[in-house]
N, C-alpha and C positions, 0 to 999 in steps of 0.2 A: 248382617247389618241390614236393617230396614231402610227404605228410602223415605218413608213417612212414619211419624209417631205422634201420639197425643201430646198436646202441649203440657198438660199437668205432669204427665209421666217424664217427659223430657226435662222440665224444670227441676224435678226431683232428682233425676239421674245426673244432672250437671251440678248438683249440690247448691242450687240457687235457694232451695227451701229444704229444711231438714226432713220433712216427711212429705209423703204424696198427699196426705190429707190437707196439709197446710197449703200445698201448692194448688190443690182443687179449690179450696176456700178462697184463696187470693183471686183465682180466676172468676169465681162466682161473685165476689165482691167488686169486681171491676178494676183490680190492681194490675192486671196483665193486659197489654194491648199489643196489636200488631198494626202498624200504620195508622195509629191514633184510634183505632176501633177496638173496644173491649172485646175479649174472646171468652168463649165457653171452654170449660176444661176438656171437652171432647174434640176440639179443633185439631186437625192433624197439621203438623208443620213439616217443612222440607228444607234442605240446605239452601242458604241464601236469604231466608226470612230474617227480618229484624224485629226483635222482641223488646218491648219496654215493660219493666217491672217496677212498680211503686213500692218501695220499702221505706216509709217515712224515716228520715226527712228528705231522702233523695230518690231519684228514678234512675235505675240502672238500665243500660241499653246493651243488648247482646245480639251479635250476628251468628246464626246457626251455620256452622261449617260441616258438621256430620250429624246424623241422627242415630240415636241408640235408645233402647228402653231399659237397658241395665245400668244400675248405679255404678259410677266409675270412681277410681281412686282420684284424689285431688291432683296428683301430678299428671293425670291423663286428660283432665278437663280442658286445657287449652287447645288440644287437638280437635275438640268438638264444638267449641264456641269461642268467639272473639269478643272481648269486653270493649265496646266502643262508647262507654259512658263518658259524657263531657267532663273535662277537668273541673268546671265550675261546680259540678255536683259534688265532687270530692272536696272541694273547698268548703262547701256548705256543710258537709259531714264533719270536717275538721273543726269548723267554728262551733258546731253544736258540741263536740267533745271537749273543746277548750273551755267553753263557757260553763260546762258541767251542770247546767240548769235546763231542765225540761219545762217548757212553758206549759203549764197546766191551768186550764181555764177554771174559773170558780165553779164548784158544784160537780166536777168531774172525779168523783171518787174520793177516798180517804187519803190523808197525807201519808207518805211513806214513813218508815221508821226513822229514816234520816231527816226528813222534814220535821218530824215531831221533835227530834233532838235539837235541831237548829232553833225551833220556835221556843223550846223550854230554855235553851241557853240565852236567847235574846230576852226572855221574860225575867230570868234570874240575874242577869248582869247588872252591874252598878249603873249602867247606862240608863235602864229603865227607872232605877231608883232616883236619879238626879232630877226627874220630872216632878217628883212629889215634894211639896213644900210642907214644912212642919209649922202650921199656923199657930199652934199652941204656944210654941217657944216665942213667937213674935209678940203674942199678947202678954206673956210673962215679962218680957223686956220692957214693955210700955208701962207695966204696973210699978216697976222698980224706979223709974225716973221720978 
């Protein structure tokens, strides 16, 4: 067991990220920090370091207990890291799951298949039809009087 390891390799080994490439990209994009400072993928970590990982919508916080470069089984991970993420972050995640709606700003990509179905249901419902008035029928009623 090494006393120091690259942060990208450690995040992959601790199953924070699915692949090492994703862990490296997260470091390069500034989503991984130690003490409020973004880190490069090659930074070496040691036991006792506190790592912040931004995975929208929340920021996870981990304390390094042991260092290893080998990917571990999920049951062994708690021996190597301590999850010290604030409970308010998990509440934020829960609220996002409950709402079931991801706030997508206008112009940020195509609607998903689900969004398209919801839009078509809205357009086809009788709700939308109630806004249209049949002006021709009103004219016919006036002529009959």
